[in-house]
C-alpha positions in Angstrom: 57.4 199.1 107.7 59.0 195.7 107.9 58.9 195.3 104.1 60.6 198.7 103.6 63.3 197.7 106.0 63.9 194.5 104.2 64.1 196.2 100.8 66.5 198.7 102.3 68.8 195.9 103.6 68.7 194.2 100.1 69.7 197.5 98.4 72.6 198.1 100.9 73.8 194.5 100.4 73.7 194.8 96.7 75.6 198.1 96.8 78.3 196.5 99.1 78.6 193.6 96.7 79.0 195.9 93.7 81.6 197.9 95.6 83.5 194.7 96.4 83.3 193.6 92.8 84.7 197.0 91.6 87.5 196.6 94.1 88.2 193.1 92.9 88.2 194.2 89.3 90.6 197.0 90.1 92.8 194.6 92.0 92.8 192.1 89.2 93.4 194.8 86.6 96.4 196.1 88.6 97.9 192.6 88.9 97.4 191.9 85.2 99.0 195.2 84.3 101.9 194.6 86.7 102.5 191.1 85.4 102.3 192.3 81.8 104.9 195.0 82.6 107.2 192.4 84.2 106.9 190.2 81.2 107.7 193.0 78.9 110.8 193.8 81.0 111.8 190.2 80.6 111.9 190.5 76.9 108.6 189.2 75.8 106.5 190.7 73.0 103.4 192.6 74.0 101.1 189.8 72.8 103.1 187.1 74.7 103.2 189.3 77.8 99.4 189.7 77.8 98.8 186.0 77.3 101.3 185.1 80.1 99.6 187.5 82.5 96.1 186.1 81.7 97.4 182.6 82.2 98.8 183.5 85.6 95.8 185.3 87.0 93.0 183.7 85.1 90.1 185.3 83.2 88.2 188.0 85.1 85.0 187.2 83.3 85.3 183.5 84.3 85.7 184.5 87.9 82.6 186.7 87.7 80.6 183.9 86.1 81.9 181.5 88.8 80.2 183.6 91.5 76.9 184.3 89.7 75.1 182.5 92.6 75.9 185.6 94.7 73.5 187.5 92.6 70.7 184.9 93.3 71.0 182.3 90.6 69.0 179.0 91.2 70.6 175.8 92.2 70.1 174.2 88.8 71.6 177.2 87.0 74.6 177.3 89.3 75.1 173.5 88.8 75.2 173.9 85.1 77.4 176.9 85.5 79.7 174.8 87.7 79.9 172.1 85.1 80.7 174.6 82.3 83.3 176.3 84.4 84.8 173.0 85.5 85.1 171.9 81.9 86.8 175.2 81.0 89.3 174.8 83.8 90.1 171.2 82.8 90.5 172.3 79.2 93.0 174.9 80.3 95.1 172.1 81.9 95.1 169.3 79.2 98.1 167.5 80.7 96.6 167.2 84.2 93.2 166.3 82.7 94.7 163.6 80.5 96.6 162.0 83.3 93.6 162.1 85.7 91.1 160.7 83.1 93.5 157.9 82.0 94.3 156.9 85.6 90.7 156.8 86.5 89.8 155.0 83.2 92.3 152.2 84.0 91.2 151.9 87.6 87.4 152.0 87.0 87.7 149.9 83.8 89.6 147.1 85.4 87.1 147.2 88.4 84.2 147.1 86.0 85.6 144.2 84.0 86.2 142.1 87.1 82.8 143.0 88.5 81.1 142.0 85.1 82.6 138.6 85.4 82.0 138.3 89.1 78.4 139.4 88.4 78.0 136.7 85.7 79.5 133.9 87.8 78.4 134.7 91.3 75.8 137.5 91.6 73.4 137.7 88.7 70.0 136.2 89.1 68.8 133.7 86.5 66.9 135.5 83.7 63.6 133.6 84.4 60.2 134.4 85.7 60.1 135.4 89.4 63.6 134.0 90.3 63.0 134.8 94.0 60.5 131.9 94.1 63.2 129.3 93.1 64.8 127.0 95.6 67.7 124.5 95.3 66.9 121.3 97.2 70.0 120.0 99.0 70.5 117.1 101.3 72.6 117.8 104.4 74.3 115.4 106.9 77.5 114.1 108.4 80.0 111.6 107.2 78.3 110.7 103.9 79.2 107.4 102.3 77.7 107.5 98.8 78.1 104.9 96.1 77.6 105.6 92.4 77.7 109.4 93.0 78.1 111.6 90.0 77.5 115.3 90.6 78.1 118.6 88.7 76.9 120.6 91.7 79.4 121.4 94.4 79.5 119.3 97.5 80.3 121.8 100.3 80.2 122.3 104.0 77.9 124.5 106.0 79.1 126.6 109.0 77.5 124.1 111.2 79.9 121.4 109.9 77.3 119.5 107.9 78.0 118.4 104.4 75.6 119.3 101.7 74.9 118.5 98.0 72.1 119.0 95.5 72.4 115.6 93.8 69.8 112.8 94.5 68.7 109.5 93.1 65.9 109.7 90.6 63.3 107.9 92.8 63.9 110.6 95.4 63.0 113.3 92.9 59.9 111.4 92.0 58.8 111.3 95.6 59.5 115.0 96.0 57.5 115.9 92.9 54.5 113.7 93.6 54.3 113.9 97.4 56.0 117.1 98.5 53.8 120.0 99.8 54.2 123.8 99.4 55.6 123.8 95.9 54.2 124.9 92.6 56.7 122.7 90.7 59.6 120.3 91.6 61.8 119.7 88.6 65.0 117.8 88.0 68.0 118.0 85.6 71.3 116.3 85.0 74.2 117.4 82.8 75.7 115.4 79.9 79.2 115.7 78.7 81.0 114.2 75.7 77.8 113.4 73.7 78.5 112.6 70.0 76.1 114.8 67.9 75.6 114.4 64.1 73.7 117.4 62.6 73.4 117.8 58.8 76.2 115.4 58.3 78.7 117.1 60.6 79.8 115.1 63.7 80.9 116.9 66.8 81.2 116.4 70.6 78.9 118.5 72.7 77.2 118.7 76.0 73.5 118.8 77.0 71.0 118.6 79.9 68.5 115.9 80.7 65.4 117.6 82.2 62.2 116.5 83.6 58.9 117.1 81.8 58.0 120.1 84.0 61.5 121.7 83.8 60.6 124.7 81.7 57.3 125.3 83.5 59.1 125.3 86.9 62.2 127.0 85.7 60.2 129.8 84.2 61.6 130.0 80.7 60.1 130.3 77.2 61.2 129.2 73.8 62.1 131.4 70.8 60.8 128.8 68.2 58.6 125.8 68.7 57.6 124.5 72.1 59.4 123.3 75.3 59.7 119.8 76.6 56.5 118.7 78.4 55.4 115.9 80.7 54.2 114.0 77.7 57.7 113.9 76.3 59.2 112.6 79.6 57.4 109.2 79.5 58.9 105.8 78.7 58.3 105.0 75.0 57.7 108.6 74.0 59.2 109.8 70.7 62.7 111.2 71.4 62.7 115.0 71.1 65.2 117.7 71.9 65.4 121.4 72.4 68.5 123.2 71.1 70.1 126.5 72.2 70.4 129.6 70.1 74.2 129.1 69.7 73.8 125.6 68.4 71.1 126.7 66.0 73.5 129.4 64.8 76.6 127.1 64.6 75.1 123.9 63.1 72.0 125.1 61.3 72.9 128.7 60.2 69.8 130.1 61.9 67.6 128.1 59.5 63.9 129.1 60.3 62.8 125.6 59.2 64.9 123.8 61.8 61.8 122.5 63.6 61.1 118.9 62.8 64.6 118.2 61.6 66.5 115.4 63.4 69.9 115.3 65.1 71.7 112.1 66.1 72.8 111.9 69.7 75.0 108.9 70.5 73.6 107.2 67.4 69.9 107.9 68.4 67.7 110.2 66.3 66.1 113.1 68.2 63.5 115.4 66.6 64.1 119.2 67.2 60.9 120.6 68.7 62.1 124.1 69.7 64.9 126.7 69.9 65.8 128.6 73.1 66.2 132.4 73.0 69.7 134.0 72.6 69.7 135.3 76.2 68.6 132.0 77.7 70.8 130.9 80.6 70.7 127.3 82.0 70.7 126.6 85.8 74.4 125.9 86.0 76.9 128.8 85.9 78.7 128.7 82.6 75.7 127.0 80.9 77.6 124.2 79.0 74.5 122.6 77.5 73.9 122.9 73.8 70.7 120.8 73.8 68.0 119.7 76.2 66.4 116.3 76.2 63.8 114.6 78.5 65.0 112.4 81.4 63.2 109.5 79.8 66.1 109.5 77.2 68.4 108.2 80.0 68.8 104.7 78.4 70.1 106.3 75.2 72.2 109.1 76.6 73.2 108.1 80.2 72.9 104.4 80.4 75.2 104.2 83.5 72.6 106.0 85.6 69.2 104.1 85.5 66.1 105.9 86.4 64.8 103.1 88.6 67.9 102.7 90.8 67.7 104.2 94.3 71.5 103.9 94.7 72.7 106.1 91.8 73.0 109.7 92.8 73.0 111.8 89.6 70.1 114.3 89.3 69.9 117.8 90.6 66.6 119.1 91.9 65.1 122.6 92.1 61.6 123.8 93.1 59.4 126.8 92.7 57.5 127.7 95.9 53.8 127.9 95.7 52.2 131.3 96.5 52.0 132.0 100.3 53.7 128.6 101.0 55.3 127.9 104.4 58.9 127.2 103.5 59.7 125.4 106.8 56.7 123.1 106.4 57.7 122.4 102.8 61.3 121.5 103.9 60.0 119.2 106.6 57.8 117.3 104.2 60.8 116.6 101.9 62.9 115.4 104.8 60.5 112.5 105.5 60.7 111.3 101.9 64.5 111.8 101.8 65.0 109.5 104.8 62.8 106.9 103.1 64.9 107.1 99.9 68.1 106.9 101.9 67.0 103.7 103.6 66.2 102.2 100.1 69.7 102.9 98.9 73.1 101.3 99.8 74.5 104.7 100.9 74.8 106.1 104.4 74.5 109.7 105.8 74.4 110.6 109.5 71.8 113.1 110.7 70.2 113.4 107.2 68.1 116.4 106.4 67.0 118.8 103.7 68.1 122.4 103.1 66.2 124.7 100.7 68.8 127.1 99.4 68.1 130.3 97.5 67.7 129.4 93.8 67.9 132.8 92.2 71.4 132.0 91.0 70.9 128.3 90.4 72.9 125.5 92.1 76.5 126.1 93.1 78.6 124.0 90.8 82.3 123.3 90.8 83.1 126.2 88.4 81.4 128.7 90.8 83.1 127.2 93.8 86.5 127.4 92.2 86.0 130.8 90.7 84.7 132.5 93.9 87.9 133.0 95.8 90.0 134.2 92.8 87.3 136.6 91.6 86.8 138.2 95.0 90.6 138.4 95.4 91.0 140.1 92.0 88.2 142.5 92.9 90.1 143.4 96.1 93.3 143.8 94.1 91.9 146.1 91.5 90.2 148.0 94.3 93.6 148.7 95.7 94.8 150.1 92.3 91.8 152.4 92.2 92.6 153.5 95.8 96.1 154.3 94.7 94.8 156.3 91.7 92.5 158.2 94.1 95.4 159.0 96.4 97.5 160.1 93.4 94.8 162.4 92.1 94.1 163.8 95.6 97.7 164.8 96.0 97.7 166.4 92.6 94.5 168.3 93.4 96.0 169.5 96.7 98.9 170.9 94.8 96.6 172.3 92.1 94.4 173.8 94.9 97.4 175.6 96.3 98.2 177.1 92.9 94.5 178.3 92.6 94.6 180.0 96.0 94.4 183.4 94.5 91.3 182.5 92.4 89.6 181.0 95.5 90.4 184.3 97.4 88.8 186.4 94.7 85.7 184.2 94.6 85.4 184.3 98.4 85.9 188.1 98.4 83.1 188.5 95.9 80.7 186.6 98.2 81.0 182.9 97.5 80.7 180.9 100.7 82.8 177.9 101.7 80.2 175.4 100.6 79.9 177.2 97.3 83.7 176.8 96.7 83.6 173.2 97.8 80.7 172.5 95.5 82.6 174.0 92.5 85.7 172.0 93.1 83.7 168.8 93.7 81.9 169.4 90.4 85.3 169.5 88.7 86.3 166.2 90.4 82.9 164.6 89.4 83.4 165.7 85.8 86.9 164.1 85.8 85.5 160.9 87.4 82.6 160.5 85.0 84.9 161.0 82.1 87.2 158.3 83.5 84.2 156.0 84.1 82.9 156.5 80.5 86.3 155.6 79.1 86.7 152.8 81.7 83.5 151.1 80.2 85.4 150.9 76.9 88.4 149.5 78.6 86.2 147.0 80.5 85.2 145.4 77.2 88.8 144.4 76.6 89.3 143.3 80.2 86.2 141.0 80.1 87.4 139.3 76.9 90.8 138.6 78.4 89.3 137.3 81.7 86.8 135.1 79.9 89.4 133.5 77.7 91.5 132.6 80.8 88.8 131.7 83.3 89.7 128.2 84.5 90.9 127.2 81.0 87.4 126.2 80.1 86.7 128.8 77.4 85.7 126.2 74.8 83.2 124.4 77.1 81.6 127.0 79.3 79.6 130.1 78.2 79.5 133.0 80.7 77.1 135.8 80.0 79.2 138.7 81.1 77.3 141.4 79.2 77.1 145.0 80.5 73.7 145.0 82.2 72.0 147.5 84.5 73.9 146.2 87.5 77.2 146.8 85.8 76.3 150.3 84.7 75.0 151.1 88.2 78.3 149.7 89.6 80.3 151.9 87.3 78.2 155.0 88.0 78.4 154.4 91.7 82.1 153.8 91.6 82.7 157.0 89.6 80.7 159.1 92.1 82.4 157.4 95.1 85.8 157.9 93.4 85.1 161.6 92.9 84.2 162.0 96.6 87.2 160.0 97.6 89.9 161.9 95.7 88.1 165.3 95.5 86.5 166.0 98.9 89.6 166.6 101.0 91.4 168.8 98.4 88.1 170.8 97.9 87.7 171.4 101.6 91.4 172.5 101.9 91.2 174.8 98.9 88.0 176.4 100.2 89.5 177.3 103.5 91.0 180.5 102.2 91.5 183.9 103.7 90.5 186.5 101.1 92.6 189.3 102.5 95.8 187.1 102.5 94.9 185.4 99.2 94.7 188.7 97.3 98.3 189.6 98.1 101.0 188.9 95.7 101.6 185.1 95.8 105.3 185.5 95.6 105.2 186.9 99.1 103.3 183.9 100.4 106.1 181.5 99.8 105.7 177.9 98.7 103.0 175.9 100.5 104.2 173.0 102.6 101.6 170.5 101.3 101.9 168.2 104.2 98.7 166.3 103.4 99.8 165.8 99.8 103.0 164.2 101.2 101.0 161.9 103.4 98.9 160.8 100.4 102.1 160.1 98.3 103.4 158.0 101.1 100.1 156.2 101.3 100.3 155.5 97.5 103.8 153.9 98.0 102.5 151.8 100.9 99.5 150.5 99.0 101.8 149.8 96.0 103.9 147.6 98.3 101.0 145.2 98.7 100.5 144.7 95.0 104.2 144.4 94.3 104.6 141.8 97.0 101.6 139.9 95.6 103.0 140.0 92.1 106.4 138.7 93.5 104.6 135.8 95.2 102.6 134.9 92.1 105.6 135.0 89.9 107.4 132.5 92.1 104.3 130.4 92.3 104.0 130.2 88.5 107.7 129.5 88.1 107.5 126.7 90.6 104.4 125.1 88.9 106.1 125.4 85.5 109.2 123.6 86.9 107.1 120.9 88.6 107.9 117.3 87.5 104.6 115.6 86.7 106.0 112.1 87.1 105.8 111.3 83.4 107.2 112.6 80.1 104.8 115.2 78.7 106.8 116.0 75.5 105.7 114.8 72.1 102.5 113.4 73.4 99.2 113.9 71.6 95.9 113.6 73.4 92.3 113.3 72.1 89.1 111.8 73.4 86.8 109.3 71.7 83.3 108.5 73.0 82.3 105.3 71.1 80.0 104.1 73.9 76.7 104.1 72.0 73.8 101.7 71.6 74.8 98.7 69.7 78.4 99.3 70.7 78.9 98.1 74.3 81.0 95.7 76.3 83.5 93.6 74.4 82.5 95.1 71.0 83.4 98.6 72.3 86.7 97.4 73.8 87.6 95.7 70.5 86.9 98.9 68.6 89.3 100.8 70.9 92.0 98.2 70.6 91.7 98.1 66.8 92.0 101.9 66.8 95.1 101.7 69.1 96.8 99.3 66.7 95.8 101.3 63.6 97.2 104.5 65.1 100.4 102.8 66.2 101.0 101.9 62.5 101.1 105.6 61.5 104.7 106.6 60.5 106.3 108.6 63.3 104.2 107.1 66.1 106.2 105.3 68.8 103.5 104.1 71.1 99.7 104.4 71.7 97.6 103.8 74.8 94.2 104.9 76.1 92.7 105.6 79.5 89.4 106.7 81.0 90.9 109.8 82.6 93.5 112.2 81.2 96.3 113.2 83.5 96.5 116.8 84.8 93.1 117.4 83.4 91.2 118.2 86.6 89.2 114.9 86.4 89.1 112.6 89.3 87.7 109.1 89.9 87.8 108.1 93.5 86.7 104.7 94.9 86.5 103.1 98.3 88.6 100.0 98.9 89.2 97.5 101.7 92.2 95.3 102.5 91.5 91.7 103.6 92.5 91.1 107.2 92.6 94.8 108.1 89.6 96.1 110.2 87.7 98.9 108.6 87.6 102.3 110.3 84.2 103.9 109.7 85.6 107.4 110.5 88.5 107.0 108.0 87.4 104.8 105.1 90.2 103.7 102.8 89.9 105.5 99.4 92.1 105.6 96.3 92.1 107.2 92.9 91.7 104.9 90.0 92.3 104.9 86.2 91.2 102.3 83.7 94.1 101.9 81.2 95.1 99.8 78.2 98.3 97.8 77.6 101.5 99.9 77.1 100.0 102.8 79.0 103.0 103.1 81.3 105.6 102.9 78.6 103.7 105.4 76.4 103.4 107.9 79.3 107.0 107.4 80.4 106.0 106.1 83.8 108.6 103.6 84.8 107.6 100.4 86.6 109.6 99.9 89.8 108.4 96.5 90.7 106.4 93.7 89.0 105.0 93.7 85.5 102.7 95.6 83.2 99.3 94.4 82.0 99.4 91.7 79.2 96.8 90.0 77.0 96.4 87.2 79.5 94.6 89.7 81.8 91.0 89.2 80.6 87.6 89.4 82.1 87.7 85.7 82.8 91.0 85.8 84.7 91.5 87.1 88.3 91.5 90.9 88.5 94.9 92.6 88.6 96.0 96.1 89.3 99.2 98.2 89.1 99.6 100.8 92.0 101.8 103.7 92.5 104.4 104.3 95.2 102.0 106.4 97.4 99.5 103.6 97.3 102.1 101.0 98.4 103.4 103.3 101.1 100.0 104.3 102.4 98.3 100.8 102.6 101.3 98.4 102.8 103.9 100.3 104.8 107.2 98.6 105.3 106.3 95.6 103.1 106.2 94.7 99.4 102.8 95.1 97.9 103.4 92.6 95.1 101.0 89.7 95.4 98.8 91.5 98.0 95.1 92.0 97.3 92.5 94.7 98.0 88.8 94.6 97.5 87.2 97.1 95.1 83.4 97.0 94.4 83.1 93.6 96.0 85.8 91.9 93.9 89.4 91.1 94.9 92.2 92.8 92.9 95.8 91.4 93.0 98.7 93.9 92.8 101.0 92.8 90.0 103.1 95.9 89.7 104.3 99.2 91.3 105.0 102.3 89.1 106.4 105.7 89.8 104.3 108.4 91.4 102.7 110.7 88.8 100.5 113.8 89.3 96.9 112.8 88.8 94.4 115.7 88.5 96.5 118.8 89.3 100.1 119.9 89.4 99.5 121.5 92.8 98.6 118.3 94.5 101.0 115.5 95.5 100.5 112.2 93.7 97.6 110.5 95.5 97.2 106.8 96.2 96.4 105.6 92.7 95.4 102.2 91.3 95.5 101.4 87.6 93.0 98.8 86.4 93.1 96.8 83.2 90.6 97.9 80.6 89.7 94.3 79.8 88.6 93.6 83.3 86.2 96.5 83.8 83.6 98.5 81.9 84.7 101.3 79.6 83.0 104.3 78.1 84.6 107.4 76.5 88.4 107.1 76.5 91.4 109.4 76.1 94.0 108.3 73.6 97.7 109.1 74.3 100.0 109.0 71.2 103.7 109.2 71.7 105.5 110.4 68.5 108.9 111.4 67.2 107.2 114.2 65.1 105.4 117.3 66.3 102.3 115.8 67.9 99.7 118.0 66.2 101.1 117.1 62.8 99.7 113.6 63.3 96.0 114.8 63.6 95.0 114.3 59.9 96.4 110.8 59.9 94.7 109.9 63.2 91.4 111.2 61.8 91.8 108.9 58.8 92.6 106.0 61.0 89.5 106.6 63.2 87.2 107.2 60.2 88.2 103.8 58.7 86.6 102.1 61.7 83.9 104.6 62.8 83.1 107.4 60.3 80.6 109.0 62.7 83.0 109.2 65.6 84.5 112.7 66.0 87.8 113.4 67.7 87.3 115.7 70.7 89.6 117.7 73.0 92.6 117.5 70.6 95.7 118.9 72.2 99.2 117.9 73.3 100.0 116.8 76.9 102.1 119.9 77.2 99.1 122.1 76.2 97.0 120.2 78.7 99.5 121.0 81.5 99.6 124.6 80.4 95.8 124.7 80.4 95.7 123.3 83.9 97.7 126.3 85.2 95.6 128.8 83.1 94.2 130.4 86.4 97.7 130.9 87.7 98.8 132.4 84.3 95.8 134.7 84.5 96.6 135.7 88.1 100.3 136.2 87.0 99.3 138.5 84.2 96.8 140.5 86.2 99.0 140.8 89.3 102.0 142.0 87.2 99.8 144.4 85.3 98.3 145.8 88.6 101.7 146.0 90.2 103.1 147.9 87.2 100.1 150.2 87.2 100.5 150.9 90.9 104.2 151.6 90.4 103.3 154.0 87.6 100.7 155.8 89.6 103.0 156.1 92.6 105.8 157.4 90.3 103.4 160.0 88.8 102.2 161.1 92.2 105.8 161.5 93.6 107.0 163.2 90.4 104.0 165.6 90.4 104.6 166.6 94.0 108.4 167.1 93.6 107.9 168.9 90.3 105.3 171.2 91.9 107.6 172.0 94.8 110.5 172.8 92.5 108.3 175.1 90.5 107.0 176.9 93.6 110.5 177.2 95.1 112.2 178.5 91.9 113.0 181.9 93.5 114.4 180.2 96.6 116.6 177.9 94.5 117.7 180.8 92.3 118.8 182.8 95.4 120.7 179.9 96.8 122.5 179.3 93.6 123.2 183.0 93.3 124.8 182.8 96.8 127.1 180.0 95.7 125.1 176.7 96.0 126.3 173.9 93.7 123.8 171.9 91.5 124.2 168.8 93.7 123.4 171.0 96.8 120.1 171.9 95.2 119.2 168.5 93.9 120.2 166.5 97.0 117.3 167.8 99.3 114.8 167.1 96.6 116.0 163.5 96.2 116.2 163.2 100.0 112.6 164.4 100.5 111.4 161.9 97.9 113.4 159.0 99.4 112.0 159.9 102.8 108.4 159.8 101.5 109.0 156.5 99.8 110.7 155.0 102.8 107.8 156.1 105.0 105.4 154.4 102.6 107.5 151.2 102.5 107.7 151.2 106.3 103.9 151.4 106.3 103.3 148.9 103.5 105.6 146.1 104.5 104.0 145.3 107.9 100.5 145.5 106.3 101.7 143.1 103.5 103.2 140.8 106.1 99.9 140.7 107.9 97.7 140.2 104.8 99.7 137.8 102.6 98.4 134.8 104.6 95.0 135.4 102.9 96.5 134.3 99.5 98.1 131.2 100.9 95.6 129.0 99.0 96.8 130.3 95.6 100.6 130.0 96.4 102.7 127.0 95.5 106.3 126.3 96.6 106.6 129.7 98.3 105.6 131.0 101.8 103.4 134.1 102.2 106.1 135.7 104.3 109.0 135.0 101.8 111.7 137.5 103.0 113.3 137.7 99.5 110.0 138.9 98.0 109.4 141.5 100.8 112.9 142.9 100.6 112.9 142.9 96.8 109.6 144.8 96.7 110.9 147.4 99.1 114.1 147.9 97.1 112.1 148.2 93.9 109.8 150.9 95.4 112.8 152.9 96.6 114.4 152.7 93.1 111.2 153.9 91.5 111.0 156.7 94.0 114.6 157.8 93.2 113.8 157.8 89.5 110.7 159.9 90.0 112.6 162.4 92.0 115.7 162.5 89.8 113.9 164.4 87.0 112.6 167.3 89.1 115.9 167.4 91.0 117.8 167.6 87.6 115.5 170.4 86.5 116.1 172.3 89.8 119.9 171.9 89.4 119.7 173.6 86.0 117.9 176.7 87.2 119.5 179.9 85.8 119.6 182.3 88.8 119.4 185.5 86.7 116.4 184.3 84.6 114.5 183.0 87.6 115.1 186.2 89.6 114.1 188.4 86.7 110.9 186.5 86.2 110.0 186.7 89.8 
């Protein structure tokens, strides 16, 4: 009996649904016929009248198919049906679809490009075996005083206030490796820069990595060809061997499969190639600057300034691989004992010394990662704002579009579609839009990544970032596309689904124009978010302009720079110095050259050399040790660079290694250490030797344009050891035109010595502000994109309101309203929306701009001119966006509009 009753209910329900469908078909047919008749009365041809009527009311068959789930279709079938129907609806509105997909492609593409680089520099795990087992061994402590410290890993500060670094003396590594507990392997490595390599007769300057014999075992990497470096290679007296990277194999050897057993010359020492690393191999340091790997036992040939036996030279980085089931706390405690012993054997001091085992999945944190972290996260937040503006823009357009589809939603609801069914259909359309934008955004991300990599820190010719599109990037793009679809599609879908079938089936002309209050709120939100990006762009523009106008303290024009590293076995001490001096005189004889000098550090190149000093008769303060930056320079350095001497004299040939040490200091040095008195004739102690001040020169920027000139001492090259040197050539000709003649002059003395880092001083300065130039380009691009999206959103809303109010405007003009009377309210509404957005955005910008204080220079975060200018620009853009719909409304023909309605 129960079964019969259930069947009867189903039959009655089916009959009711069919009756409703017949009524809907009749209603639709009536409206189609009525609309076609009106179109014919307006002068259209029968074909045009039919097409216009179908465009106005939609296709009856599409509506029927859109409600097939009422007849019991499965979820999978209805989902595919929703996708097909959504594609048809988007195809019917190509203008809206193109604007939506392009907006999303730009927003998602830029976000994906930034995330790809952020993933490569900060997030991606090393592509090695079980990276979760790796640990970076760091020392921690307070007030470190380290001598002979050379580190590529970043020295940072923990939240507890302790300083940390991953650089140790080599004897400390040996103790960790041989006596530490809880580790499967403890391995060490140290980077090399400026190594002269001769391969197949071609000389070049490259970088490498000195590694311990167990590096590849502990690191968890394999070779493509040959074998890795082993413990037998890392022994005193072992034959010198090297492992080369895939890019060096491709660049220097043309992917020769017989490369194994060939030799390369590194700093005039022959090394045998024993293996080639895979293409996707990534070294422990972000950026992977190494082109070759050699054992640490090659230190005397490749890094003679850092002896393996010295407990006082801090230069190796140490990592470890935990043993299975090891107690990490006990392993850390065992290393702390040996570290304190190594610290007592050195001449350095660290208060509260300890060991910190950091997560090694991403390798040690070096200076590149430290400098890139804040700009990359800031860029990710900025492009996220642009995507949020795009979402608000699309949401407002979808709200207006949903109001226009009110009749369709009423028909679907009357047939039997529930609210969730309507929401699901509209969300499917949003998801189709978002996925299309995400797919196109991946293509745009390729271009964005190339631009970002070329600008990153100005190091594109040294560092190699692996910013490929991996699984993480694809998942990020997919997740961002889905989240974007929900963000801009959910609210319009819910609003459009809240429809009354009885009211929705009436003639829409009687319903009047919808107020679209929520769409107006979203448009104001777009304007407010745009204010943030426009203010940021204004601050960055002023920052870049201030940096470009900064006086470096010397004359950078017509100045050629290049680096020579002639410090090789058999060419040390006085012999090396004589070579540099002969080269200086030979280059000075080239026609067009005015002056030549050399120094161990190039100005405005990011390099720093800091040393502790003491002043006789002045008590030392252990809490504030005296420190100064130093440069080793040749004769004529100050005249070549255009740095005027204010007091005293320059270096002269009488300043030799046998004479008392002398120094020239800058104004800041004299002001800091000898306030209120003349520094000439005074002395300071550097490295246990007294230096007499013989001259004072103008302040000059040292490492960065941003920083004020630090206390700097210039030492004579004949009174200290020299290594690789930068040559500065002042000319009356374009500097780069001298390069061939300079090459010939160098080849006459050292044919195997390549010129490296060839550029002008002006190019060096431009390169030093490459991050600011990148930030300028991106911030201006994002600000313009935000303005464009806000303009589109405001224009779309105003244009839709004009279209919906055509009958009202026609009646007003028929009653005597002038064109300006019709246009003025539209412009006023747009100005009110923009003013509301500006009123919201300015306080938010005022509260958030302090977060970018670190990247600003010469301008305050709360610069009133920037805030006011941004507000005026937004209001002008809003007026332009509203002027086009207002002009269209003012030109409405009352008779044509009333006849159409």
